[in-house]
C-alpha positions in Angstrom: -8.2 -18.4 -38.7 -11.1 -16.1 -38.6 -11.0 -12.7 -37.0 -12.8 -14.0 -33.9 -10.3 -16.9 -33.5 -7.4 -14.6 -33.8 -8.8 -12.2 -31.2 -9.4 -15.1 -28.8 -5.9 -16.4 -29.4 -4.4 -12.9 -28.6 -6.6 -12.7 -25.5 -5.4 -16.2 -24.3 -1.8 -15.2 -25.0 -2.3 -12.0 -22.9 -3.9 -13.9 -20.1 -1.0 -16.5 -20.1 1.5 -13.6 -20.0 -0.3 -12.0 -17.0 -0.5 -15.4 -15.2 3.2 -15.9 -15.7 4.0 -12.4 -14.4 1.8 -13.0 -11.4 3.5 -16.3 -10.6 6.9 -14.6 -10.9 5.8 -11.9 -8.5 4.4 -14.4 -6.0 7.7 -16.4 -6.1 9.6 -13.2 -5.5 7.4 -12.5 -2.4 7.8 -16.1 -1.2 11.6 -15.8 -1.4 11.5 -12.5 0.5 9.3 -14.1 3.2 11.6 -17.1 3.6 14.7 -14.8 3.8 12.9 -12.5 6.3 11.8 -15.5 8.4 15.3 -17.0 8.4 16.9 -13.7 9.4 14.3 -13.1 12.1 14.7 -16.6 13.6 18.5 -16.3 13.4 18.4 -13.0 15.2 16.0 -14.4 17.8 18.2 -17.4 18.5 21.6 -15.7 18.3 20.7 -12.3 19.5 20.5 -9.4 17.1 23.9 -8.0 18.1 22.4 -4.9 19.4 22.1 -4.1 23.1 18.6 -3.4 24.3 17.9 -0.1 26.0 14.8 -1.4 27.7 15.0 -4.1 30.4 
């Protein structure tokens, strides 16, 4: 490989690693959103277990 090809290969590998990291982060956020939504809906349906001071 020439120096230019090696540089391009390194850049592609770096980009691939960044994309993989980004996807992992997005999946983590998606799991957190799903968990939050489930908890919020469950609390809305079943009550939060806390008495409300305002009525």
